N, C-alpha and C positions, 0 to 999 in steps of 0.2 A: 773572395770577399767575405768579411766577417761582419755579422750584424747581431748585436746583443749576445756575443759569445758563440754564435752558431755560424758555421761555414756554409755559405750558399753556393749552389752550383748554377749552371747557366739557365736551366729551366725555372728555378726559383727566382732568379734575378729578372728574367723575362716576365714572369708572373707579377712580380712587384711593379715593374715598369708599366705593364698593361693595366694593372689595378689603379695606379696613379693617373694614367691617361683617361681611364673611364671616369674617375673622380673629377678630373678637370672638365671633361665633357658634360657631366651632370651639373656641375656648378655653372658652367656657361649657359646651359639650357634653363636652369632655374633663374639666372639673372635676366635672361631674355623674357621669360614668362612674367617675372616681377615687373620689368620695365613696361611690357605691353599692358599689364593690368593697371599700372599707375597711369599710363597714357589714356586708357579707355575710361577710367573713372573721372579723370580731368575733362575729357571730351564730353562725357555724359553730363557732368555737372554744368559745363558751359552751355550745352544744348538745352538743358532744362532752364537755365537762367535766361537764355534767348527766348525760349517759348513762353516763359512767364512774362517777360517784357512785352512780347507780342500780344498776349492775352490782355495784359493791363492796358495796352494801347487800344485794343479793340473795344474794351469796356469804357473807354474815355478817360482812363487814368483814375477811376474812382475806387481803386482798391480791388479786393477780391470780387469774383462774380457773385451775382445774386444767388440766394439759396436754391431757387428753382431753375437756374441756368444749367444747361447740359454740361457735364464734366466727363473727363476720361478720354481714352483714345478714339472713341467714336464721334466726338464732337468736332 
């Protein structure tokens, strides 16, 4: 086989094939990580929206909590 004017033997062809397979593997892993990150950000935003709605309902729907009201994960 000739590639760019260079004759390749069996080991060089096997190396090229394995390099391409590793590239495909990395692209697949990257896509999976990207999809998981996108899902997690959406889930977290939805969870925050639900929590904000629950807090608004607890406060009687009068907007944000009073300045002296407890805030944060400990409340």
